[in-house]
N, C-alpha and C positions, 0 to 999 in steps of 0.2 A: 661473580655471576656474569654470564655472557649476556650481552645486550639483546640477543635474539630470544633469550629465555625470560625476559622481564615482562611483567604485565603491561598492558596498554589500554588506552581508553577507546571505547566505542559508544555510540549513542543508540538508544532504542526509542522509537517514536510511534505514537498512535494518535490519530486525529478523528474527531467527529465533526459534523457541520458547525457546531457551536463551541467546541473546545479541543485542545490538543494537550498531549503530555509528552515531554521530552525528558528522558532519564539518561544521564551519563554514568557509565559503569566502567570499572577496570576488569579486564578479563585476561586469562592466561593464554599464551600461544596455543593454537590448536582448538580454541573454543569455537563451537558451531553457532550458527544464527539462532537456532531454537534454544540452545543452552544460554545464550546471552539474554534472550527474551525472558526465560525462566528466572535467570539471575537478577534481572531488573525488577522483578515482582510487579510488573505493570498490571497483571491480572487483579491485583488488590484494588486498583483504581477503576478498572474496567472488567468486571466479572463475566461479561458477555463474550469475551475472547475465548474461543475454543482452541487450546494449544495443539490439539491433535490434527485439526483440519485447517488452521489459519494459513493464509497465504502471506509470504514474507518477501521483502525486496531489499535491495541495497541501492540507494540512489536511483529509484524508479525502475530498476531492473529486477524482474521476478527471479527468485533464487530458491533452491531446495533447502529444506530444514537443516540438512547436514553439511551445508557449505561452510568452510572454515573462514573465519574473519581475519582481517588484517588491520593494523592500526589506522584509526581515523574514520573507519566506516560507520555508516548509519543504517541500522536495521529498521526497516519500515514494516509495520503491521497493517495489512490491507483489510478493509471491510468488504463484505460481499456487495455486489451491485444491487441497487434497489430495482432498477429496470434495465432491460437489455437495450443498449444504445441503438441498435438497428431498429427495434420496435418503436422507440421514441422518434427517431428520424422519419420512419414510415408514417406514423400518426401525424407528425408535423406537416409532412408533404400532403397528406390527405386533407388536412384542415385547410391548407392554403388553396387546394383545388376547390373545395367547397365554398370558400370565401371569394373565389374568383381572382386570387392574387397571382395564379400561374395558369398557363395554357394547359387544358386537360389532355391534349394529345401530345404535345412536345415537352411539357414540363418546364418551359422557359417562362420567365417573368412577363407579365402583361404590362405594356407601357401605359 
């Protein structure tokens, strides 16, 4: 058997604020990200994961479901954002204005 045709290990990971699950699996060459997620059966631990619409990444880089894996990669399953980061920042800035911590015209900190 040629070394290029041997199965190799990848990791599938999903994290919540209070827990995480890391599953090591062996996959065949040509396995896609979504196939690895399905093979890991991580949905048995987290049934809220919708495999049709879930966003996936490899080492913090967003990838398509059909991207082919290479040895040693980690497939990350991303959760949807709870709040839009821009809205959170905007609310925080408005609160600082209301509390007098920043100048209402310039937005700079008050000494």
